[in-house]
N, C-alpha and C positions, 0 to 999 in steps of 0.2 A: 656389675658396676659399670665397665666399660659399656655391656650393651646399652642401659638406660642413657649413657649419655650419648652414644651417637643415635638414638632416638630422639633425644632432646635437640639435639645439632638438626636433626632432617625435619622436625616438627618444625623447627624454628625457619628455616630456610624456605618452607612451602610456606608458612606464613608470612615471610618477607614477599615471597615472590607474590603471594595474593595480594597483600598489600599495594605492591607495584604496581600491579595490573588494576587495581581501581584508581589508582592514581593518576596512570597514564590515559585509562578510558574516558573519566570521569571528571577529571580536572585539571589535564596539562592541553587541552585544546587540541591532541590528535584527531578525535573524534567531535568534530566543532558543534556538537549539539547533543543532548539527551539521546541515548539511544532507544526509547520510545515517544512516539506521537505524542501519545495521551498519558496521563498517572505522571507529569515529570517530576511533580512535588513527590509522590509516593516513592519514585526512583532513588530518587538524590538523598531522601530520609533515610532509606534499606541501604544505601551506599555509604551513608557516615557511621551506620549504625553495623555495618559490616568491617567498615577499617577501625571503629573503637573496639569490636568483639575480637580482631583478630589482632591490635594491640595488645589486648587485653592477655590473650593467650600467649605470647610473647614475653609479657612480664613475667607471667605465671613460669615459664620455663627457667625465665632469668632467675629467680629469686628465690622460688621454693623446689625444694631437693625432696618433697615426699615422694615416693613410687607411686602410692594410690591416685595422686594428682595425675602424673604423668599416664599410669595405667587409664586412668578414666578420658582424659584428652586423646589419647591415640583410639581408645573403643568409639569415642564420637568421630572423629575424622576419619575413621575406619567404617563406620555405619554411614555416614554423610557420601564416601566415595561409592560403595557398596549400593546404594539408593540409586546415583546417578549412572553407575554402571549398568543397574537393572531397569532404570527405564530410558537408556539409550538402548539397551537391546531392545525392550518393547518397541520402541518408538521404530526402529528399523526393522524389524520383522512383522509389527503387527498394525502400524499404523501408518507409515510412510511409502504407501503404493495403492493405486486405485482402489482395491477393495479393503483400504483400512477401516478400523471400529471405532476411531477417533477422528474427531473434526470432519473439514470439508475438503482438504485438499492434499494435494502430496508434490514431493520435487520430481522433477523428470527433466534431464540433460540440461541443467542450466538453468530451467525453467520454474514454475510450478503451474498446476493445472486445479480445477476443482475436481472431485473424482467424476468419473462417468456415471451418468444417469440413464435411465431405461430407454431416453431415445436420442443420446450424443454421447458416443463412448470418452468424447476430450471433455466431456463435461459443460460444453458452452450450451447458451439458451436458446436452441432449436430442438425441433420436433423430429429430425432426422439426421443422421452422419453427413456429413459433406464427403463427398468425391474428392480423390487429390487431387485427378486432373478436372478439368474444366467441363463441364457436359457439352457435350455438341451442341452448337448454336448459341451459348449463352454468355453471356460479360458478366463474369464474376469480380466483385469489390471487396476487399479485405476490410474490415473493422478493426480496427485496434483501440484499446483503452481498458477503462476502470469498469465501476458499476452502470455509472451514467450510459456506457455502450452496452453492458450486459443487458441492462435493460431494468425500468424501474414501474413499468406500468403497472397496469390491473390485473393485466392479462399478456400472454406472449406475443398476442396480436398487436398490444398497445406499447411494445417496447420501439425505442428509438431505431432499431436497425430495421426492424418489420415495416414500420412506416417509412422508411425511407424506400425500401424494395416495392412496395405498395406502390409509391410516387412513382419511381422509377419505371415501372412496369407499365401503369397507367397514362404515363405523358411521353416516356423514350422512343427511341426507334429500334430498343434490342430487349431480347429476352435477358432481363437481369438478374443473377441472384449476389444476394449479401451475404458474407460470410462474416456472421457475427461472433468475433474474437474476442470480445467484451470480458475480462474477469473482475470480480470485485476486490478491489484493493491493491491491484496494478498501478505499478508508478512508469513514465517513458523508459526506463530502464528496463522492468519487467515487459512491457511491450515489445522492445526491443528483442528481449530472449525469444520471446516467443516466437516472432516473426521467423527467427533463426530457427528456430523447433519446427516451426511449419515447413518452412523450405527445405529445411534437411531431410524430415520425412516424406518430401515430395509432394507437396499441397501447393497449386497453382492458383495465380490469379490476377488479374488483367490493372489492376490498380490497387491502392492502400490509401486508406484513411486512417489516421491518429486523429483521436480526440485528446486534445490539451485541455485538462480542467485546473481553472485557477484556484480551486478550493485548496488541494493539496500537491497536485502534481510537482511543485517546487521543493516541497519539502518533503515527501516521502522517503527519497534517497538521501543519504549523509554521506560524506566523502570518507572514505575508509571502513565504510560498510557496506554489507549486502542483505537481499532479504530470502531467507529460507524457510521452510515447513517445520516446526517442531508443534509436537501435539494436533499437528492436522489445522494448525493453524499460521497464516505466514508472520514471521515474527523477524526482527532486524538483530543481525548478529555483525563483530568486529571482523573483518578481514583478517586480521592478525590471528594466527593459532594459539600466542601462548595468552591473547587477551579472553579467544573464544574458551580455552579449556581453564583458564585460572581465576577470572573473576567470576565470584559468586553466583554474582545475578545473569550471568550468560549460561548458570548450568541447566539441564533439562529438569531438574527438581525442581528449580524455581519457576520456569518457564512452564510448566505443567500447573504448579501452581497458582500463576497468575491467571492462567487460559480458564483453572476451576473458578477464581476470585469473580471473572469478570464472567462467566457462567450464573454464578451465584447471584450477582448483581441484577442478570436481566429477569432473573425468576422473581426478585423481588420486586422489583419497578420495572415490569414489560412497560413496553413502548409500542402503540400501534400506529403507523402513519395514517392519516386521511387525508383526503384532497383540502385544501384550504380555501374557505369561502368567507369573502366580505373581507372587511380589515380585522377579523378573531384571530389572525394567523399567528400560533404559538412559536416562535422562534426554539429551532434545536439547541441546545448547549453545547453542541459539536461546532455550531458554528461562532460561538461564542470563543471557543478554546482557538478554532481556526482565524479568526480574525486577530488576536494576541500574536500567534506563529506567524501569519503570512506578512501582516503590516506593523507591527510595532518594532520602531526603530532600531537597528542592531542585531534584530534576530535573522536567524541563516537561512540560507535559499541556495538549493542546489545547482544554479543558473548554469557552471558549463557543464554539469551532468548531463541536465535536460538537452542542452543543445547538442552535446557530443553523442545523446541517445538519437534524438531526430534527425543527425548528419547520417549517423549509421543506419538509421532503417532507410532514409532517401536515398544512399549509395548503395545500400544491398538488394532493395527489394526489385530493383531491375524492371521496374514498372513507373508510371506515373505516379507521384506522392502527396496526399493532400493532408492537410492540417487543420482540424477544426477546432476554433477557439470557445470553450464554455467558460462561462463566465461563474464566480462562485455567486453564492446568493447576496454578498453584499452589493455586488455590481448587476447581480440578475432582477431585482426585485426593491423598488422604491420603498413598499411598505416596511419589507424586512430591513433594510439598509438605515431605515429612521429608526426603527426599535433597537437595532444594534447602536446607533451613535448617543439615542438618550443614557446608555450606560457607561459609555467613554466621558471621563470625568476630564483627562488632557490631550484633547485632539492633536496638540503639537507633537505628542509621542509616538504619532503613527504617519506613516508613507504609504499612503492609499492608491497612489499611480504608481509604484515601484513594478508593478508588474507588467503592465501596459506601455510603462518607458523603454523597459526591456524588450519587449517584444518587437516595437517600434522599429528598434535599434539594432535587434540581432536574428528576429525572423521575417517580417514584413517584405524584405526584398530577397531574401535568399529560398523561399518555400512559396508554393502554392497556400494560401492562407486564408479563413473562411471563419470571420468572427460573428460568432450568435450573439456578442452582447446585446447589440442594440435591439435586434429584433425580441429577445428574450426580457428585454427592459420593459419594451411595449406591450406583452403577454400579463393582462389581468390574472393575478391567484393559480401561476404554473408551477408551484411546488407542493409539495406533498406539508401537509401541516406536523412539525414537531420533528422534520425529517429536512434533509439537505439535496433530495433527488428530485426532478421534476416528477409531477402527476401525469393523469395521462394528455393535459391540454397540453402542457409544457413537452412532452415525449413526442407530442406531432405536430407541435410547433419545430423543433428541432428537427425530425426527421424530415419534413417536408423541406424545409428550407435548405438543410447538405443534399437532399436531392434534386433540388432544381439546381442548387451549385454545380453539380457536378455533371447537369447534362448542361448547363451554360460552358462547362469545361471539355464537352464533346467526349467526355469518359468511355461510350460506347465505340468510339474510333480506332481507341487504342489498344 
């Protein structure tokens, strides 16, 4: 009898701790937005379901004295924790390293990288490995950013960075090398971490270009959270260890199930981006989600985190630092903007100038800033259909414009 009483108390305390972790993470404001960028509705549905389930378990423990029920509850929790430990073991030894068997990414020294490919050991979008020291006679420029920087062209030669390098070589007075360190899914904080990693590994460069994307760079990071790779996919987790280990939706079991659900969804509804032609452009559902997350009044923006990351990169890189401002599709295309506006019932609920006001106030006078917004808006059909990335025309416009800007800054003399 004593043993069952102790087990009932321990299980009740565990349930209460898990309930508290849910309340703090999801409803207290400690983390000021949903821990997922996408699928917020589903996340909060599961969060409430977890609360109800755990409260139900506590009620059973308090009022039902049958040993069989207690044994079954202990068995359920034991199976859950056993699966969790097994998945963490599996992830650590078989997934979270360069040769992992699941996903595309792995954690490394505070950053995350794509797995090595057959042409680049850092997983970067280049057909050779970058030397750590700048090759004699070359001027190397490090490009940091997300998938826009990594490349969305029809081939590697049509990527934004490769086009910038080609233009620099053709019109500059130096032998330029663009070090493409763009990684899909990166935020400014991730780019800052990668800069530190590269410098720590001994890589050298004579200038740094950071691509700041309005579409998601101000919402990718949330206060009191960080990005880490789970199941080979970058995912957001709370900084607080108690929340990380007690909240059921932070468990590896749930995170693996979420990855499987996303993969299944892609298999059921594959989307193949194609170059947009004429006015037949189909707006990606992602853009509608981003408009809500970015411009609805009251939405969370990590302005101070972005500023801190940019300032840290500028101070730590030790070479000229430039920011390239890339507009989201709402500001990058009149056609797309009108299609989105047609779906907005109450325009007064949105603040569409919030990013540019902040950039004018906090960035323009502090950094070397090159704004692509005007050029992109004048470019007809520069986006992939059903996608948020540049097509070949958009990549060429961006690459050549940024290269021209760098030449005007006399980058080759630094």
